[in-house]
C-alpha positions in Angstrom: 8.9 25.4 -6.1 9.0 27.8 -3.1 6.7 30.7 -3.0 9.4 33.3 -3.1 10.9 31.8 -6.2 7.5 31.6 -7.8 6.8 35.2 -7.0 10.0 36.3 -8.8 9.0 34.3 -11.9 5.6 36.0 -12.2 5.1 39.1 -14.3 5.8 42.4 -12.4 2.1 43.4 -12.2 1.2 40.1 -10.5 4.3 40.1 -8.3 3.2 43.4 -6.7 -0.1 42.1 -5.6 0.6 38.4 -5.1 -0.6 37.3 -1.7 0.6 34.1 -0.2 -2.8 32.5 -0.9 -2.6 33.4 -4.6 1.0 32.2 -4.9 0.0 28.9 -3.3 -2.8 28.5 -5.8 -0.7 29.4 -8.8 2.1 27.1 -7.6 -0.4 24.2 -7.3 -1.5 24.8 -10.8 2.0 25.0 -12.2 3.4 22.0 -10.4 0.2 20.0 -10.8 0.6 19.0 -7.2 -3.0 19.7 -6.6 -4.8 17.1 -8.7 -8.1 18.7 -8.1 -10.3 19.6 -11.1 -11.4 22.7 -9.2 -9.6 26.1 -9.2 -10.8 28.6 -6.6 -9.6 32.2 -6.9 -12.4 33.7 -4.8 -12.1 36.9 -2.9 -8.4 37.6 -3.6 -8.8 41.3 -4.6 -7.7 40.4 -8.2 -8.2 42.9 -10.9 -8.2 42.7 -14.7 -4.5 43.4 -15.1 -3.7 40.1 -13.3 -6.1 37.9 -15.3 -3.9 37.5 -18.4 -1.0 36.1 -16.3 -3.3 33.8 -14.3 -5.3 32.6 -17.3 -2.0 31.9 -19.2 -0.9 29.7 -16.3 -4.3 28.0 -16.2 -4.3 27.4 -20.0 -0.8 26.0 -20.0 -1.5 23.7 -17.0 -4.8 22.4 -18.4 -2.8 20.3 -20.9 -2.0 18.0 -17.9 -5.4 17.9 -16.3 -9.1 18.6 -16.9 -10.3 21.7 -15.1 -14.0 21.3 -14.5 -14.8 24.1 -12.1 -13.2 27.6 -11.8 -14.3 30.5 -9.6 -13.2 34.1 -9.6 -16.2 35.2 -7.5 -16.0 38.2 -5.2 -13.1 39.9 -7.0 -15.0 43.1 -7.5 -12.2 44.8 -9.4 -12.2 42.3 -12.3 -14.8 44.3 -14.2 -15.5 43.7 -17.9 -11.9 43.4 -18.9 -11.0 40.7 -16.4 -14.2 38.7 -17.1 -13.5 38.9 -20.8 -10.0 37.6 -20.3 -11.3 34.7 -18.2 -14.1 33.7 -20.6 -11.8 33.9 -23.6 -9.3 31.6 -22.1 -11.3 29.0 -20.4 -10.6 25.4 -21.4 -13.5 23.5 -23.0 -13.4 21.0 -20.0 -15.0 23.6 -17.7 -18.5 22.8 -16.6 -18.8 25.3 -13.7 -17.9 29.0 -13.7 -18.2 31.4 -10.8 -18.1 35.1 -11.5 -20.3 36.4 -8.7 -19.9 40.0 -7.7 -17.0 40.7 -10.0 -18.0 44.2 -11.2 -19.1 43.0 -14.6 -21.3 45.3 -16.7 -23.3 44.8 -19.9 -20.3 44.9 -22.2 -18.7 41.9 -20.4 -22.1 40.2 -20.0 -22.7 40.3 -23.8 -19.3 38.7 -24.5 -19.8 36.1 -21.8 -23.2 35.2 -23.4 -21.5 34.9 -26.8 -18.6 32.7 -25.5 -20.6 30.3 -23.3 -22.2 28.9 -26.4 -18.9 27.3 -27.3 -18.3 25.8 -23.9 -19.9 22.4 -24.7 -19.4 21.0 -21.2 -20.8 23.9 -19.3 -23.4 23.0 -16.8 -23.5 26.0 -14.4 -22.7 29.7 -14.6 -23.1 31.8 -11.4 -22.9 35.4 -12.4 -25.2 37.2 -10.0 -24.5 40.4 -8.1 -22.9 42.1 -11.1 -23.8 45.4 -12.7 -26.1 44.1 -15.4 -29.0 46.0 -16.9 -32.4 44.3 -16.8 -31.9 43.7 -20.6 -28.7 41.7 -20.1 -30.2 39.7 -17.2 -33.2 38.9 -19.5 -30.7 37.7 -22.2 -29.1 35.4 -19.7 -32.5 34.0 -18.7 -33.5 33.6 -22.3 -30.3 31.7 -23.0 -30.9 29.5 -20.0 -34.4 28.7 -21.1 -33.2 27.7 -24.6 -30.3 25.6 -23.0 -31.9 23.9 -20.0 -28.8 21.7 -19.5 -27.0 24.9 -18.3 -28.0 26.4 -14.9 -27.4 30.2 -15.0 -27.8 32.1 -11.8 -28.0 35.8 -12.7 
């Protein structure tokens, strides 16, 4: 599928912002031409409104492969809403999540803490450089100490 055709098939909110890099990444997911188990959406200036579309594509495509690592790090506009959309739609196959410097606050942090308990394959969560209070940071550290099989960088 060519990038221009793919861009036309995306929802309007994503079409407006879709860079060539993002389109290539989404095309690779949809066509399964990239057999990698890692998806990297780092530093693409994505915001929360684009997450539903991207995560829908990731979820649909995961039926054909096992996604083990996914990163949305350095997308500072994601915020709580984008992070919540991501964490609510991650496949259980994921063992590494990158959400570094994504503008996530305590609300998103609490939901992430709740949801990671159900990701049985999770081995690493990198979530530093967000807008967490000391209380939420401590909750992540407490979770990590009770679950030493999961490395949490906060």
